C-alpha positions in Angstrom: 0.3 0.1 0.1 1.1 3.4 -1.0 2.0 5.7 2.2 0.4 8.9 1.1 2.0 10.6 4.5 5.8 9.8 3.2 5.2 10.7 -0.1 3.8 14.3 0.8 6.7 14.8 3.1 9.1 13.6 0.6 7.3 15.9 -2.2 7.3 18.9 -0.3 11.2 18.4 0.6 12.0 18.2 -2.8 10.4 21.3 -3.9 12.1 23.3 -0.9 15.2 21.8 -1.5 15.0 23.0 -5.6 13.7 26.5 -4.6 16.5 27.0 -2.7 19.5 25.6 -4.9 18.0 27.7 -7.5 18.0 31.2 -5.1 20.9 30.2 -3.8 19.5 30.2 -0.4 22.0 30.1 2.8 21.9 27.9 5.9 19.4 28.9 8.5 16.5 30.5 6.1 13.3 29.4 7.1 12.7 27.3 4.0 16.4 25.2 5.2 15.0 24.9 8.4 11.6 23.7 7.5 13.8 21.4 5.3 15.4 19.6 8.2 12.5 20.1 10.4 11.1 17.7 7.2 14.1 15.3 7.3 13.6 14.4 11.2 9.6 14.1 10.3 10.5 12.1 7.0 13.3 9.3 9.2 10.9 8.9 12.2 8.0 7.7 9.6 10.3 5.6 8.3 11.4 4.5 11.9 7.8 3.5 12.5 6.8 2.2 9.6 9.6 -0.9 10.3 8.5 -1.8 13.5 
């Protein structure tokens, strides 16, 4: 079964990362902080799924 929550998180992360690369945003900007938060949420969700 497809994990729609995980796909949504990964999709948001990919779009934010692309925008950051295009704009050349440095660390500490709200977009980069959101990417870090998404990484944490993705890893936590993957950890739950394995159990």
